[in-house]
C-alpha positions as CSV (number, residue, x, y, z in Angstrom):
1,M,92.3,139.2,162.1
2,R,90.4,140.6,159.8
3,L,91.9,140.1,156.3
4,H,89.9,143.2,154.6
5,A,91.3,145.7,157.1
6,Y,95.0,144.6,156.3
7,P,95.5,143.2,152.8
8,L,98.9,144.0,152.7
9,M,99.0,141.5,155.9
10,A,96.7,139.3,154.0
11,T,99.0,138.9,150.9
12,L,102.2,138.4,153.0
13,L,100.5,135.5,155.2
14,V,98.9,133.4,152.5
15,L,100.5,131.4,149.9
16,P,98.4,130.2,146.7
17,V,98.1,126.2,146.4
18,P,100.3,125.0,144.2
19,S,98.4,123.9,140.5
20,A,99.6,120.0,140.6
21,P,97.5,117.5,141.5
22,L,97.3,117.0,145.7
23,A,97.0,114.6,148.1
24,A,93.6,113.7,149.4
25,A,95.1,115.7,152.9
26,E,95.7,118.8,150.9
27,P,93.1,121.7,150.6
28,P,91.4,121.8,147.2
29,P,93.1,123.6,144.2
30,G,92.6,127.8,144.4
31,R,92.0,127.8,148.3
32,L,94.8,129.8,149.9
33,R,96.9,128.6,152.9
34,V,98.2,130.1,155.7
35,A,102.1,130.4,155.6
36,P,103.6,128.6,158.4
37,E,105.8,130.8,161.2
38,S,109.5,130.2,161.4
39,G,110.6,129.1,164.7
40,E,112.2,132.8,165.1
41,Q,108.6,134.0,164.4
42,A,107.5,132.3,167.5
43,D,110.4,133.1,169.7
44,V,109.6,137.0,168.9
45,K,106.2,136.0,169.7
46,A,106.6,134.2,173.2
47,C,108.6,137.4,174.0
48,L,105.6,139.9,173.7
49,K,103.5,137.5,175.3
50,T,105.7,136.8,178.3
51,V,105.4,140.7,178.8
52,A,102.2,140.5,179.1
53,E,101.6,137.6,181.2
54,A,104.3,139.6,183.7
55,A,102.9,142.6,183.8
56,C,98.8,141.0,184.9
57,A,101.4,138.8,187.2
58,E,102.9,142.1,188.3
59,N,106.3,140.0,188.0
60,L,108.6,143.2,188.3
61,E,112.1,141.2,187.6
62,G,109.9,139.1,185.1
63,F,108.7,142.2,183.5
64,T,112.0,143.4,183.4
65,D,113.4,140.0,182.3
66,C,111.7,141.0,178.6
67,F,114.5,144.1,177.8
68,T,117.6,144.2,176.8
69,K,120.2,145.6,179.1
70,A,120.2,149.1,178.0
71,R,117.2,149.5,178.4
72,K,116.3,147.0,182.0
73,S,117.4,149.8,184.3
74,K,115.3,152.6,183.1
75,I,112.0,150.1,182.6
76,H,112.8,148.6,185.6
77,K,112.0,152.5,188.1
78,Q,109.0,152.8,185.8
79,A,107.3,149.6,185.9
80,A,107.7,149.2,189.9
81,V,105.9,153.0,190.1
82,T,103.1,151.6,187.6
83,F,103.3,148.4,189.4
84,V,102.4,150.0,193.1
85,S,100.2,152.9,191.6
86,H,97.6,150.8,189.4
87,D,95.7,146.9,189.0
88,I,97.4,146.7,185.6
89,S,96.3,143.4,183.3
90,M,97.8,142.9,179.3
91,E,97.1,140.9,176.4
92,V,98.9,141.3,173.3
93,L,95.7,141.4,171.2
94,D,98.4,140.1,167.4
95,A,101.7,140.1,166.5
96,Q,103.3,140.3,163.3
97,V,107.1,139.7,162.8
98,I,107.9,142.4,160.7
99,K,111.5,141.7,160.3
100,L,114.4,139.4,161.7
101,A,117.8,140.0,160.6
102,G,120.7,138.2,162.4
103,N,120.3,139.6,165.9
104,S,117.9,142.1,165.6
105,G,113.9,142.4,164.7
106,Q,110.7,144.5,164.7
107,A,107.4,143.8,165.0
108,A,103.8,145.3,165.0
109,V,102.0,145.0,167.8
110,R,98.2,145.8,169.3
111,Y,97.9,144.6,173.2
112,R,95.4,145.6,175.7
113,V,96.5,147.4,178.9
114,N,94.2,148.4,181.6
115,L,95.9,150.4,184.4
116,S,93.2,150.6,187.5
117,E,89.6,151.6,186.1
118,E,92.0,153.1,182.4
119,Q,91.5,150.6,179.3
120,Y,94.0,150.9,177.0
121,D,93.9,149.8,173.2
122,V,98.0,150.4,171.8
123,I,99.7,149.5,168.6
124,S,103.4,150.1,168.2
125,L,106.1,148.7,166.3
126,V,108.1,147.3,168.4
127,S,112.1,146.7,168.3
128,L,113.8,143.6,169.7
129,K,117.3,142.3,169.8
130,R,118.6,138.7,170.7
131,E,120.6,138.9,173.8
132,N,122.2,135.7,174.9
133,G,120.2,133.4,172.9
134,Y,116.7,135.2,174.2
135,W,114.7,137.9,172.0
136,K,114.6,141.4,174.6
137,I,112.7,144.5,173.3
138,H,114.5,147.1,172.9
139,S,112.3,150.2,172.3
140,E,108.7,151.2,171.0
141,K,107.3,153.6,169.0
142,I,103.4,154.1,170.0
143,Q,101.6,154.0,166.2
144,T,97.7,155.4,167.8
145,F,96.2,154.4,171.2
146,E,92.5,154.5,172.1
147,Y,91.1,154.8,175.9
148,Q,88.1,154.9,177.8
149,S,88.2,157.4,179.0
150,P,85.9,160.4,178.1
151,R,86.9,162.9,180.6
152,S,90.2,163.0,179.7
153,C,89.2,163.7,175.9
154,S,90.5,167.6,174.9
155,P,88.7,168.2,171.7
156,S,91.6,170.2,170.3
157,R,93.7,167.5,170.8
158,Y,92.0,164.6,170.2
159,S,88.6,163.3,168.4
160,C,86.6,161.7,170.3
161,M,83.9,159.6,169.4
162,G,81.7,158.0,172.2
163,G,84.0,157.1,174.9
164,T,86.3,156.0,173.1
165,C,89.4,159.0,172.4
166,R,92.0,157.8,169.6
167,I,95.5,159.8,169.1
168,Q,97.6,159.2,166.5
């Protein structure tokens, strides 16, 4: 993560070192330390990583198991068509848990999807719910995506920069 690009997130992720005397293993005074992740945050990120791994393996059941029961049948049909239509790879590039409250949560996620010849970098807000003790994806609201496909760009709808189109 580039700290200069995300100043608000950087302030949430780092804590100042206390001015009290430090043990030999502690960083020198004035240095910043990354706050540890809670177990729940790690579980949310593991859910996001699992969905990407299942997509890469074109494991339809593993992929749809990452979604809530309310979304699973619709996602199942969409994913099945996508899996038979494309060679797929997916990678979570960054994920930040925004909130966790009881059995619901939200994360900001940046991921890369390759569908056959097309590559998409996506930034989205993902809502999650806990079902049977596991975090599951309930919905996704895409904020922006970029893709390498200049022939698909329409100057009236998109701002094209080189071979990359950004849609916001």
